[in-house]
Biotite code that builds the C-alpha atoms (Angstrom):
import biotite.structure as struc

atoms = struc.array([
    struc.Atom([12.777, -17.291, 0.513], chain_id="A", res_id=1, res_name="UNK", atom_name="CA", element="C"),
    struc.Atom([11.852, -20.543, 2.164], chain_id="A", res_id=2, res_name="UNK", atom_name="CA", element="C"),
    struc.Atom([10.795, -23.811, 0.737], chain_id="A", res_id=3, res_name="UNK", atom_name="CA", element="C"),
    struc.Atom([9.675, -25.260, 4.079], chain_id="A", res_id=4, res_name="UNK", atom_name="CA", element="C"),
    struc.Atom([5.951, -24.823, 3.448], chain_id="A", res_id=5, res_name="UNK", atom_name="CA", element="C"),
    struc.Atom([6.163, -26.393, -0.013], chain_id="A", res_id=6, res_name="UNK", atom_name="CA", element="C"),
    struc.Atom([8.324, -29.219, 1.291], chain_id="A", res_id=7, res_name="UNK", atom_name="CA", element="C"),
    struc.Atom([5.938, -29.977, 4.153], chain_id="A", res_id=8, res_name="UNK", atom_name="CA", element="C"),
    struc.Atom([2.873, -29.811, 1.925], chain_id="A", res_id=9, res_name="UNK", atom_name="CA", element="C"),
    struc.Atom([4.410, -32.164, -0.625], chain_id="A", res_id=10, res_name="UNK", atom_name="CA", element="C"),
    struc.Atom([5.460, -34.579, 2.146], chain_id="A", res_id=11, res_name="UNK", atom_name="CA", element="C"),
    struc.Atom([1.904, -34.602, 3.487], chain_id="A", res_id=12, res_name="UNK", atom_name="CA", element="C"),
    struc.Atom([0.537, -35.358, 0.022], chain_id="A", res_id=13, res_name="UNK", atom_name="CA", element="C"),
    struc.Atom([3.115, -38.097, -0.528], chain_id="A", res_id=14, res_name="UNK", atom_name="CA", element="C"),
    struc.Atom([2.224, -39.739, 2.781], chain_id="A", res_id=15, res_name="UNK", atom_name="CA", element="C"),
    struc.Atom([-1.473, -39.556, 1.938], chain_id="A", res_id=16, res_name="UNK", atom_name="CA", element="C"),
    struc.Atom([-0.828, -41.406, -1.331], chain_id="A", res_id=17, res_name="UNK", atom_name="CA", element="C"),
    struc.Atom([1.912, -43.776, -0.165], chain_id="A", res_id=18, res_name="UNK", atom_name="CA", element="C"),
    struc.Atom([1.319, -47.458, -0.930], chain_id="A", res_id=19, res_name="UNK", atom_name="CA", element="C"),
    struc.Atom([-2.211, -46.896, -2.158], chain_id="A", res_id=20, res_name="UNK", atom_name="CA", element="C"),
    struc.Atom([-3.351, -48.243, -5.478], chain_id="A", res_id=21, res_name="UNK", atom_name="CA", element="C"),
    struc.Atom([-6.900, -46.990, -5.058], chain_id="A", res_id=22, res_name="UNK", atom_name="CA", element="C"),
    struc.Atom([-8.319, -44.177, -2.952], chain_id="A", res_id=23, res_name="UNK", atom_name="CA", element="C"),
    struc.Atom([-11.722, -44.200, -1.318], chain_id="A", res_id=24, res_name="UNK", atom_name="CA", element="C"),
    struc.Atom([-13.825, -41.030, -1.479], chain_id="A", res_id=25, res_name="UNK", atom_name="CA", element="C"),
    struc.Atom([-12.507, -39.668, 1.823], chain_id="A", res_id=26, res_name="UNK", atom_name="CA", element="C"),
    struc.Atom([-8.869, -40.266, 0.847], chain_id="A", res_id=27, res_name="UNK", atom_name="CA", element="C"),
    struc.Atom([-9.449, -38.745, -2.574], chain_id="A", res_id=28, res_name="UNK", atom_name="CA", element="C"),
    struc.Atom([-10.954, -35.631, -1.007], chain_id="A", res_id=29, res_name="UNK", atom_name="CA", element="C"),
    struc.Atom([-8.021, -35.341, 1.412], chain_id="A", res_id=30, res_name="UNK", atom_name="CA", element="C"),
    struc.Atom([-5.516, -35.801, -1.423], chain_id="A", res_id=31, res_name="UNK", atom_name="CA", element="C"),
    struc.Atom([-7.282, -33.076, -3.404], chain_id="A", res_id=32, res_name="UNK", atom_name="CA", element="C"),
    struc.Atom([-7.025, -30.666, -0.489], chain_id="A", res_id=33, res_name="UNK", atom_name="CA", element="C"),
    struc.Atom([-3.357, -31.485, 0.012], chain_id="A", res_id=34, res_name="UNK", atom_name="CA", element="C"),
    struc.Atom([-2.664, -31.066, -3.706], chain_id="A", res_id=35, res_name="UNK", atom_name="CA", element="C"),
    struc.Atom([-4.237, -27.611, -3.595], chain_id="A", res_id=36, res_name="UNK", atom_name="CA", element="C"),
    struc.Atom([-1.957, -26.666, -0.698], chain_id="A", res_id=37, res_name="UNK", atom_name="CA", element="C"),
    struc.Atom([1.056, -27.845, -2.728], chain_id="A", res_id=38, res_name="UNK", atom_name="CA", element="C"),
    struc.Atom([-0.116, -25.800, -5.719], chain_id="A", res_id=39, res_name="UNK", atom_name="CA", element="C"),
    struc.Atom([-0.653, -22.692, -3.579], chain_id="A", res_id=40, res_name="UNK", atom_name="CA", element="C"),
    struc.Atom([2.780, -22.953, -1.970], chain_id="A", res_id=41, res_name="UNK", atom_name="CA", element="C"),
    struc.Atom([4.407, -23.583, -5.338], chain_id="A", res_id=42, res_name="UNK", atom_name="CA", element="C"),
    struc.Atom([2.708, -20.504, -6.782], chain_id="A", res_id=43, res_name="UNK", atom_name="CA", element="C"),
    struc.Atom([3.927, -18.357, -3.885], chain_id="A", res_id=44, res_name="UNK", atom_name="CA", element="C"),
    struc.Atom([7.506, -19.446, -4.526], chain_id="A", res_id=45, res_name="UNK", atom_name="CA", element="C"),
    struc.Atom([7.218, -18.804, -8.259], chain_id="A", res_id=46, res_name="UNK", atom_name="CA", element="C"),
    struc.Atom([5.832, -15.321, -7.597], chain_id="A", res_id=47, res_name="UNK", atom_name="CA", element="C"),
    struc.Atom([8.772, -14.582, -5.283], chain_id="A", res_id=48, res_name="UNK", atom_name="CA", element="C"),
    struc.Atom([11.263, -15.813, -7.886], chain_id="A", res_id=49, res_name="UNK", atom_name="CA", element="C"),
    struc.Atom([9.679, -13.634, -10.565], chain_id="A", res_id=50, res_name="UNK", atom_name="CA", element="C"),
    struc.Atom([10.047, -10.603, -8.290], chain_id="A", res_id=51, res_name="UNK", atom_name="CA", element="C"),
    struc.Atom([13.819, -11.132, -8.023], chain_id="A", res_id=52, res_name="UNK", atom_name="CA", element="C"),
])
C-alpha cells in the first residue's frame, strides 16, 4: 500500500494555496480539482485499509 499518490496530491494542493489569502476564479477552480484528487486518493487508501 503506497501513500505516494496521496502525498503528491496533497502537496500540489498545498502549493496551490500557499501564501494566498484570496483566490481568483481560476485558482479556486484549480484548488477544487486538486482537492478532488486528494479526496479520491484518500478514499482509495481507506478502501485498501478496510480490506485488510
